[in-house]
Each structure stands twice: as C-alpha cells, then as structure tokens.
PDB file of N, CA, C, O and CB in Angstrom:
ATOM      1  N   MET A   1      34.076  18.179 -24.160  1.00  0.00           N
ATOM      2  CA  MET A   1      33.098  18.062 -23.319  1.00  0.00           C
ATOM      3  C   MET A   1      31.953  18.854 -23.766  1.00  0.00           C
ATOM      4  O   MET A   1      32.195  19.991 -24.171  1.00  0.00           O
ATOM      5  CB  MET A   1      33.520  18.382 -22.070  1.00  0.00           C
ATOM      6  N   GLU A   2      30.778  18.448 -23.758  1.00  0.00           N
ATOM      7  CA  GLU A   2      29.582  19.071 -24.111  1.00  0.00           C
ATOM      8  C   GLU A   2      28.666  18.989 -22.772  1.00  0.00           C
ATOM      9  O   GLU A   2      28.619  18.002 -22.037  1.00  0.00           O
ATOM     10  CB  GLU A   2      28.929  18.347 -25.425  1.00  0.00           C
ATOM     11  N   MET A   3      28.012  20.087 -22.602  1.00  0.00           N
ATOM     12  CA  MET A   3      27.154  20.210 -21.432  1.00  0.00           C
ATOM     13  C   MET A   3      25.685  20.785 -21.948  1.00  0.00           C
ATOM     14  O   MET A   3      25.635  21.707 -22.762  1.00  0.00           O
ATOM     15  CB  MET A   3      27.890  21.229 -20.308  1.00  0.00           C
ATOM     16  N   GLU A   4      24.607  20.221 -21.457  1.00  0.00           N
ATOM     17  CA  GLU A   4      23.362  20.728 -21.895  1.00  0.00           C
ATOM     18  C   GLU A   4      22.687  21.302 -20.460  1.00  0.00           C
ATOM     19  O   GLU A   4      22.679  20.641 -19.421  1.00  0.00           O
ATOM     20  CB  GLU A   4      22.450  19.492 -22.703  1.00  0.00           C
ATOM     21  N   ARG A   5      22.214  22.433 -20.575  1.00  0.00           N
ATOM     22  CA  ARG A   5      21.644  23.018 -19.375  1.00  0.00           C
ATOM     23  C   ARG A   5      20.115  23.420 -19.685  1.00  0.00           C
ATOM     24  O   ARG A   5      19.769  23.767 -20.814  1.00  0.00           O
ATOM     25  CB  ARG A   5      22.533  24.306 -18.913  1.00  0.00           C
ATOM     26  N   ALA A   6      19.339  23.355 -18.731  1.00  0.00           N
ATOM     27  CA  ALA A   6      17.910  23.530 -18.914  1.00  0.00           C
ATOM     28  C   ALA A   6      17.845  25.158 -18.873  1.00  0.00           C
ATOM     29  O   ALA A   6      18.673  25.830 -18.259  1.00  0.00           O
ATOM     30  CB  ALA A   6      16.955  22.710 -17.691  1.00  0.00           C
ATOM     31  N   ASP A   7      16.772  25.694 -19.597  1.00  0.00           N
ATOM     32  CA  ASP A   7      16.578  26.960 -19.639  1.00  0.00           C
ATOM     33  C   ASP A   7      15.613  27.540 -18.370  1.00  0.00           C
ATOM     34  O   ASP A   7      14.425  27.235 -18.267  1.00  0.00           O
ATOM     35  CB  ASP A   7      16.039  27.198 -20.995  1.00  0.00           C
ATOM     36  N   PRO A   8      16.290  28.383 -17.473  1.00  0.00           N
ATOM     37  CA  PRO A   8      15.679  28.638 -16.232  1.00  0.00           C
ATOM     38  C   PRO A   8      14.297  29.187 -16.405  1.00  0.00           C
ATOM     39  O   PRO A   8      13.428  28.890 -15.585  1.00  0.00           O
ATOM     40  CB  PRO A   8      16.502  29.546 -15.442  1.00  0.00           C
ATOM     41  N   SER A   9      14.029  30.004 -17.465  1.00  0.00           N
ATOM     42  CA  SER A   9      12.715  30.537 -17.629  1.00  0.00           C
ATOM     43  C   SER A   9      11.597  29.540 -17.908  1.00  0.00           C
ATOM     44  O   SER A   9      10.438  29.693 -17.521  1.00  0.00           O
ATOM     45  CB  SER A   9      12.755  31.486 -18.683  1.00  0.00           C
ATOM     46  N   LEU A  10      12.063  28.472 -18.636  1.00  0.00           N
ATOM     47  CA  LEU A  10      11.055  27.360 -18.751  1.00  0.00           C
ATOM     48  C   LEU A  10      10.809  26.501 -17.443  1.00  0.00           C
ATOM     49  O   LEU A  10       9.734  25.945 -17.216  1.00  0.00           O
ATOM     50  CB  LEU A  10      11.521  26.409 -19.868  1.00  0.00           C
ATOM     51  N   ILE A  11      11.813  26.453 -16.681  1.00  0.00           N
ATOM     52  CA  ILE A  11      11.695  25.722 -15.451  1.00  0.00           C
ATOM     53  C   ILE A  11      10.735  26.598 -14.495  1.00  0.00           C
ATOM     54  O   ILE A  11       9.876  26.025 -13.824  1.00  0.00           O
ATOM     55  CB  ILE A  11      13.183  25.455 -14.800  1.00  0.00           C
ATOM     56  N   HIS A  12      10.891  27.961 -14.448  1.00  0.00           N
ATOM     57  CA  HIS A  12      10.121  28.713 -13.678  1.00  0.00           C
ATOM     58  C   HIS A  12       8.623  28.782 -14.145  1.00  0.00           C
ATOM     59  O   HIS A  12       7.691  28.762 -13.341  1.00  0.00           O
ATOM     60  CB  HIS A  12      10.729  29.985 -13.614  1.00  0.00           C
ATOM     61  N   ALA A  13       8.470  28.861 -15.456  1.00  0.00           N
ATOM     62  CA  ALA A  13       7.104  28.869 -15.935  1.00  0.00           C
ATOM     63  C   ALA A  13       6.403  27.625 -15.749  1.00  0.00           C
ATOM     64  O   ALA A  13       5.173  27.671 -15.718  1.00  0.00           O
ATOM     65  CB  ALA A  13       7.052  29.204 -17.302  1.00  0.00           C
ATOM     66  N   GLU A  14       6.974  26.554 -15.625  1.00  0.00           N
ATOM     67  CA  GLU A  14       6.360  25.202 -15.247  1.00  0.00           C
ATOM     68  C   GLU A  14       6.158  25.063 -13.720  1.00  0.00           C
ATOM     69  O   GLU A  14       5.618  24.037 -13.306  1.00  0.00           O
ATOM     70  CB  GLU A  14       7.292  24.008 -15.748  1.00  0.00           C
ATOM     71  N   GLY A  15       6.554  26.021 -12.856  1.00  0.00           N
ATOM     72  CA  GLY A  15       6.391  26.122 -11.446  1.00  0.00           C
ATOM     73  C   GLY A  15       7.446  25.070 -10.873  1.00  0.00           C
ATOM     74  O   GLY A  15       7.137  24.514  -9.819  1.00  0.00           O
ATOM     75  N   ARG A  16       8.582  24.770 -11.433  1.00  0.00           N
ATOM     76  CA  ARG A  16       9.505  23.809 -10.784  1.00  0.00           C
ATOM     77  C   ARG A  16      10.647  24.581 -10.207  1.00  0.00           C
ATOM     78  O   ARG A  16      10.776  25.783 -10.437  1.00  0.00           O
ATOM     79  CB  ARG A  16      10.028  22.725 -11.783  1.00  0.00           C
ATOM     80  N   THR A  17      11.535  23.855  -9.405  1.00  0.00           N
ATOM     81  CA  THR A  17      12.712  24.525  -8.811  1.00  0.00           C
ATOM     82  C   THR A  17      14.012  24.266  -9.572  1.00  0.00           C
ATOM     83  O   THR A  17      14.985  25.014  -9.471  1.00  0.00           O
ATOM     84  CB  THR A  17      12.885  24.073  -7.378  1.00  0.00           C
ATOM     85  N   GLY A  18      13.984  23.152 -10.351  1.00  0.00           N
ATOM     86  CA  GLY A  18      15.168  22.795 -11.025  1.00  0.00           C
ATOM     87  C   GLY A  18      16.063  21.774 -10.081  1.00  0.00           C
ATOM     88  O   GLY A  18      17.125  21.298 -10.481  1.00  0.00           O
ATOM     89  N   LEU A  19      15.542  21.518  -8.871  1.00  0.00           N
ATOM     90  CA  LEU A  19      16.138  20.432  -8.135  1.00  0.00           C
ATOM     91  C   LEU A  19      15.293  19.307  -8.180  1.00  0.00           C
ATOM     92  O   LEU A  19      14.153  19.428  -7.734  1.00  0.00           O
ATOM     93  CB  LEU A  19      16.421  20.771  -6.767  1.00  0.00           C
ATOM     94  N   PRO A  20      15.689  18.164  -8.676  1.00  0.00           N
ATOM     95  CA  PRO A  20      14.885  16.888  -8.896  1.00  0.00           C
ATOM     96  C   PRO A  20      14.129  16.427  -7.697  1.00  0.00           C
ATOM     97  O   PRO A  20      12.955  16.073  -7.805  1.00  0.00           O
ATOM     98  CB  PRO A  20      15.788  15.754  -9.323  1.00  0.00           C
ATOM     99  N   LEU A  21      14.799  16.417  -6.490  1.00  0.00           N
ATOM    100  CA  LEU A  21      14.089  15.995  -5.248  1.00  0.00           C
ATOM    101  C   LEU A  21      13.059  16.926  -4.840  1.00  0.00           C
ATOM    102  O   LEU A  21      11.988  16.462  -4.447  1.00  0.00           O
ATOM    103  CB  LEU A  21      15.018  15.829  -4.124  1.00  0.00           C
ATOM    104  N   ALA A  22      13.235  18.155  -4.881  1.00  0.00           N
ATOM    105  CA  ALA A  22      12.318  19.209  -4.553  1.00  0.00           C
ATOM    106  C   ALA A  22      11.256  19.141  -5.393  1.00  0.00           C
ATOM    107  O   ALA A  22      10.130  19.208  -4.900  1.00  0.00           O
ATOM    108  CB  ALA A  22      12.874  20.496  -4.601  1.00  0.00           C
ATOM    109  N   ASP A  23      11.411  19.004  -6.741  1.00  0.00           N
ATOM    110  CA  ASP A  23      10.278  19.085  -7.646  1.00  0.00           C
ATOM    111  C   ASP A  23       9.422  17.790  -7.593  1.00  0.00           C
ATOM    112  O   ASP A  23       8.238  17.788  -7.928  1.00  0.00           O
ATOM    113  CB  ASP A  23      10.777  19.346  -9.083  1.00  0.00           C
ATOM    114  N   LEU A  24      10.076  16.700  -7.161  1.00  0.00           N
ATOM    115  CA  LEU A  24       9.266  15.550  -6.879  1.00  0.00           C
ATOM    116  C   LEU A  24       8.399  15.566  -5.722  1.00  0.00           C
ATOM    117  O   LEU A  24       7.286  15.046  -5.796  1.00  0.00           O
ATOM    118  CB  LEU A  24      10.053  14.485  -6.755  1.00  0.00           C
ATOM    119  N   TRP A  25       8.809  16.116  -4.661  1.00  0.00           N
ATOM    120  CA  TRP A  25       8.118  16.487  -3.468  1.00  0.00           C
ATOM    121  C   TRP A  25       7.036  17.399  -3.854  1.00  0.00           C
ATOM    122  O   TRP A  25       5.879  17.085  -3.573  1.00  0.00           O
ATOM    123  CB  TRP A  25       9.028  17.111  -2.448  1.00  0.00           C
ATOM    124  N   LEU A  26       7.302  18.550  -4.498  1.00  0.00           N
ATOM    125  CA  LEU A  26       6.258  19.432  -4.816  1.00  0.00           C
ATOM    126  C   LEU A  26       5.082  18.746  -5.659  1.00  0.00           C
ATOM    127  O   LEU A  26       3.898  18.959  -5.395  1.00  0.00           O
ATOM    128  CB  LEU A  26       6.861  20.597  -5.563  1.00  0.00           C
ATOM    129  N   SER A  27       5.503  17.911  -6.690  1.00  0.00           N
ATOM    130  CA  SER A  27       4.491  17.444  -7.385  1.00  0.00           C
ATOM    131  C   SER A  27       3.674  16.348  -6.766  1.00  0.00           C
ATOM    132  O   SER A  27       2.632  15.915  -7.259  1.00  0.00           O
ATOM    133  CB  SER A  27       4.970  17.076  -8.537  1.00  0.00           C
ATOM    134  N   THR A  28       4.262  15.903  -5.571  1.00  0.00           N
ATOM    135  CA  THR A  28       3.526  14.992  -4.756  1.00  0.00           C
ATOM    136  C   THR A  28       2.437  15.636  -3.963  1.00  0.00           C
ATOM    137  O   THR A  28       1.295  15.175  -3.960  1.00  0.00           O
ATOM    138  CB  THR A  28       4.424  14.305  -3.867  1.00  0.00           C
ATOM    139  N   VAL A  29       2.801  16.752  -3.259  1.00  0.00           N
ATOM    140  CA  VAL A  29       2.052  17.431  -2.388  1.00  0.00           C
ATOM    141  C   VAL A  29       1.050  18.309  -3.200  1.00  0.00           C
ATOM    142  O   VAL A  29      -0.027  18.599  -2.680  1.00  0.00           O
ATOM    143  CB  VAL A  29       2.936  18.206  -1.467  1.00  0.00           C
ATOM    144  N   ASN A  30       1.347  18.722  -4.397  1.00  0.00           N
ATOM    145  CA  ASN A  30       0.418  19.611  -5.131  1.00  0.00           C
ATOM    146  C   ASN A  30       0.492  19.032  -6.522  1.00  0.00           C
ATOM    147  O   ASN A  30       1.209  19.555  -7.375  1.00  0.00           O
ATOM    148  CB  ASN A  30       0.818  21.214  -5.072  1.00  0.00           C
ATOM    149  N   PRO A  31      -0.242  17.951  -6.767  1.00  0.00           N
ATOM    150  CA  PRO A  31      -0.296  17.342  -8.043  1.00  0.00           C
ATOM    151  C   PRO A  31      -0.702  18.140  -9.149  1.00  0.00           C
ATOM    152  O   PRO A  31      -0.143  18.006 -10.237  1.00  0.00           O
ATOM    153  CB  PRO A  31      -1.092  16.299  -8.001  1.00  0.00           C
ATOM    154  N   TYR A  32      -1.804  19.118  -8.936  1.00  0.00           N
ATOM    155  CA  TYR A  32      -2.302  19.966  -9.901  1.00  0.00           C
ATOM    156  C   TYR A  32      -1.673  21.363 -10.053  1.00  0.00           C
ATOM    157  O   TYR A  32      -2.114  22.182 -10.859  1.00  0.00           O
ATOM    158  CB  TYR A  32      -3.635  20.090  -9.651  1.00  0.00           C
ATOM    159  N   GLY A  33      -0.651  21.593  -9.264  1.00  0.00           N
ATOM    160  CA  GLY A  33       0.098  22.906  -9.440  1.00  0.00           C
ATOM    161  C   GLY A  33      -0.806  24.067  -9.084  1.00  0.00           C
ATOM    162  O   GLY A  33      -0.727  25.111  -9.732  1.00  0.00           O
ATOM    163  N   LEU A  34      -1.743  23.923  -7.989  1.00  0.00           N
ATOM    164  CA  LEU A  34      -2.479  25.051  -7.621  1.00  0.00           C
ATOM    165  C   LEU A  34      -1.682  26.078  -6.933  1.00  0.00           C
ATOM    166  O   LEU A  34      -0.968  25.764  -5.981  1.00  0.00           O
ATOM    167  CB  LEU A  34      -3.560  24.670  -6.820  1.00  0.00           C
ATOM    168  N   PRO A  35      -1.766  27.327  -7.374  1.00  0.00           N
ATOM    169  CA  PRO A  35      -0.929  28.345  -6.583  1.00  0.00           C
ATOM    170  C   PRO A  35      -1.582  28.642  -5.217  1.00  0.00           C
ATOM    171  O   PRO A  35      -2.804  28.685  -5.078  1.00  0.00           O
ATOM    172  CB  PRO A  35      -0.774  29.729  -7.404  1.00  0.00           C
ATOM    173  N   SER A  36      -0.708  28.843  -4.225  1.00  0.00           N
ATOM    174  CA  SER A  36      -1.068  29.197  -2.844  1.00  0.00           C
ATOM    175  C   SER A  36      -0.051  29.917  -2.139  1.00  0.00           C
ATOM    176  O   SER A  36       1.095  29.890  -2.586  1.00  0.00           O
ATOM    177  CB  SER A  36      -1.390  28.042  -2.080  1.00  0.00           C
ATOM    178  N   ALA A  37      -0.312  30.545  -1.114  1.00  0.00           N
ATOM    179  CA  ALA A  37       0.595  31.423  -0.346  1.00  0.00           C
ATOM    180  C   ALA A  37       1.488  30.455   0.365  1.00  0.00           C
ATOM    181  O   ALA A  37       1.045  29.390   0.794  1.00  0.00           O
ATOM    182  CB  ALA A  37      -0.170  32.421   0.675  1.00  0.00           C
ATOM    183  N   SER A  38       2.750  30.813   0.496  1.00  0.00           N
ATOM    184  CA  SER A  38       3.716  29.955   0.933  1.00  0.00           C
ATOM    185  C   SER A  38       3.891  30.334   2.423  1.00  0.00           C
ATOM    186  O   SER A  38       3.591  31.443   2.867  1.00  0.00           O
ATOM    187  CB  SER A  38       5.012  30.058   0.075  1.00  0.00           C
ATOM    188  N   ARG A  39       4.482  29.161   3.275  1.00  0.00           N
ATOM    189  CA  ARG A  39       4.640  29.492   4.641  1.00  0.00           C
ATOM    190  C   ARG A  39       5.975  28.813   5.023  1.00  0.00           C
ATOM    191  O   ARG A  39       6.348  27.783   4.461  1.00  0.00           O
ATOM    192  CB  ARG A  39       3.393  29.019   5.530  1.00  0.00           C
ATOM    193  N   VAL A  40       6.628  29.379   5.923  1.00  0.00           N
ATOM    194  CA  VAL A  40       8.048  28.662   6.352  1.00  0.00           C
ATOM    195  C   VAL A  40       7.835  28.509   7.928  1.00  0.00           C
ATOM    196  O   VAL A  40       7.440  29.418   8.658  1.00  0.00           O
ATOM    197  CB  VAL A  40       9.589  29.695   5.960  1.00  0.00           C
ATOM    198  N   PHE A  41       8.154  27.232   8.330  1.00  0.00           N
ATOM    199  CA  PHE A  41       7.972  26.921   9.665  1.00  0.00           C
ATOM    200  C   PHE A  41       9.580  26.848  10.251  1.00  0.00           C
ATOM    201  O   PHE A  41      10.466  26.383   9.533  1.00  0.00           O
ATOM    202  CB  PHE A  41       7.048  25.470   9.808  1.00  0.00           C
ATOM    203  N   SER A  42       9.828  27.290  11.453  1.00  0.00           N
ATOM    204  CA  SER A  42      10.985  27.198  11.953  1.00  0.00           C
ATOM    205  C   SER A  42      10.936  26.700  13.405  1.00  0.00           C
ATOM    206  O   SER A  42      10.066  27.212  14.110  1.00  0.00           O
ATOM    207  CB  SER A  42      11.602  28.407  11.789  1.00  0.00           C
ATOM    208  N   PRO A  43      11.756  25.761  13.965  1.00  0.00           N
ATOM    209  CA  PRO A  43      11.556  25.438  15.273  1.00  0.00           C
ATOM    210  C   PRO A  43      12.219  26.477  16.238  1.00  0.00           C
ATOM    211  O   PRO A  43      11.997  26.458  17.449  1.00  0.00           O
ATOM    212  CB  PRO A  43      12.058  24.075  15.491  1.00  0.00           C
ATOM    213  N   ASP A  44      13.045  27.385  15.637  1.00  0.00           N
ATOM    214  CA  ASP A  44      13.737  28.276  16.521  1.00  0.00           C
ATOM    215  C   ASP A  44      12.833  29.651  16.549  1.00  0.00           C
ATOM    216  O   ASP A  44      13.244  30.532  17.305  1.00  0.00           O
ATOM    217  CB  ASP A  44      15.314  28.517  15.984  1.00  0.00           C
ATOM    218  N   TYR A  45      11.814  29.874  15.904  1.00  0.00           N
ATOM    219  CA  TYR A  45      11.097  31.052  15.790  1.00  0.00           C
ATOM    220  C   TYR A  45       9.763  30.762  16.792  1.00  0.00           C
ATOM    221  O   TYR A  45       9.016  29.791  16.668  1.00  0.00           O
ATOM    222  CB  TYR A  45      10.744  31.370  14.146  1.00  0.00           C
ATOM    223  N   GLN A  46       9.655  31.640  17.636  1.00  0.00           N
ATOM    224  CA  GLN A  46       8.445  31.652  18.389  1.00  0.00           C
ATOM    225  C   GLN A  46       7.210  32.416  17.731  1.00  0.00           C
ATOM    226  O   GLN A  46       7.254  33.625  17.505  1.00  0.00           O
ATOM    227  CB  GLN A  46       8.766  32.252  19.702  1.00  0.00           C
ATOM    228  N   ARG A  47       6.223  31.702  17.473  1.00  0.00           N
ATOM    229  CA  ARG A  47       4.974  32.350  16.866  1.00  0.00           C
ATOM    230  C   ARG A  47       4.411  33.345  17.880  1.00  0.00           C
ATOM    231  O   ARG A  47       4.538  33.201  19.096  1.00  0.00           O
ATOM    232  CB  ARG A  47       3.833  31.243  16.484  1.00  0.00           C
ATOM    233  N   LEU A  48       3.794  34.341  17.305  1.00  0.00           N
ATOM    234  CA  LEU A  48       3.141  35.339  18.058  1.00  0.00           C
ATOM    235  C   LEU A  48       1.822  34.685  18.632  1.00  0.00           C
ATOM    236  O   LEU A  48       1.211  33.758  18.101  1.00  0.00           O
ATOM    237  CB  LEU A  48       2.863  36.619  17.160  1.00  0.00           C
ATOM    238  N   ARG A  49       1.502  35.303  19.766  1.00  0.00           N
ATOM    239  CA  ARG A  49       0.210  34.776  20.295  1.00  0.00           C
ATOM    240  C   ARG A  49      -0.962  35.434  19.788  1.00  0.00           C
ATOM    241  O   ARG A  49      -0.929  36.659  19.901  1.00  0.00           O
ATOM    242  CB  ARG A  49       0.157  34.864  21.726  1.00  0.00           C
ATOM    243  N   ARG A  50      -1.902  34.985  19.304  1.00  0.00           N
ATOM    244  CA  ARG A  50      -3.047  35.634  18.772  1.00  0.00           C
ATOM    245  C   ARG A  50      -4.286  35.486  19.911  1.00  0.00           C
ATOM    246  O   ARG A  50      -4.656  34.382  20.310  1.00  0.00           O
ATOM    247  CB  ARG A  50      -3.413  34.939  17.285  1.00  0.00           C
ATOM    248  N   THR A  51      -4.789  36.575  20.309  1.00  0.00           N
ATOM    249  CA  THR A  51      -5.976  36.578  21.166  1.00  0.00           C
ATOM    250  C   THR A  51      -7.161  37.230  20.390  1.00  0.00           C
ATOM    251  O   THR A  51      -6.961  38.058  19.501  1.00  0.00           O
ATOM    252  CB  THR A  51      -5.682  37.355  22.521  1.00  0.00           C
ATOM    253  N   THR A  52      -8.213  36.882  20.709  1.00  0.00           N
ATOM    254  CA  THR A  52      -9.460  37.419  20.016  1.00  0.00           C
ATOM    255  C   THR A  52     -10.365  37.922  21.192  1.00  0.00           C
ATOM    256  O   THR A  52     -10.559  37.288  22.229  1.00  0.00           O
ATOM    257  CB  THR A  52     -10.250  36.233  19.067  1.00  0.00           C
ATOM    258  N   TRP A  53     -10.817  38.977  20.928  1.00  0.00           N
ATOM    259  CA  TRP A  53     -11.938  39.681  21.934  1.00  0.00           C
ATOM    260  C   TRP A  53     -13.262  39.566  21.461  1.00  0.00           C
ATOM    261  O   TRP A  53     -13.552  40.028  20.357  1.00  0.00           O
ATOM    262  CB  TRP A  53     -11.733  41.229  22.142  1.00  0.00           C
ATOM    263  N   PRO A  54     -14.198  38.936  22.252  1.00  0.00           N
ATOM    264  CA  PRO A  54     -15.563  38.951  21.737  1.00  0.00           C
ATOM    265  C   PRO A  54     -16.277  40.090  21.361  1.00  0.00           C
ATOM    266  O   PRO A  54     -17.428  39.985  20.938  1.00  0.00           O
ATOM    267  CB  PRO A  54     -16.292  38.429  22.549  1.00  0.00           C
TER     268      PRO A  54
END
C-alpha cells in the first residue's frame, strides 16, 4: 500500500484547511483570499449589550 499525503505547511501557506468542503466554502465566500479577523457565532452564547452615551 502506498499513501500520499499533502504537506501541512503548504496547505497553511495557501490559506487552506485541508478539508475539501471547508476549502470550497472559503474560496466561495472569499475568492481573493483577503485576510480578515474571524468571528464565531453560537446560538447558545448571549452577546453583551452595548450602550453608547452621547
């Protein structure tokens, strides 16, 4: 048996996860690979209320 594996450093350098479905989704929502801050949304987590004072 012969197995070929991808080099993890190359996958990371290209901004990919190594998971085909996740990589497809990421390339769909961010086709140019622009870096941005990530956010995680959870239905179980209550967001903090923000108030502003004039």
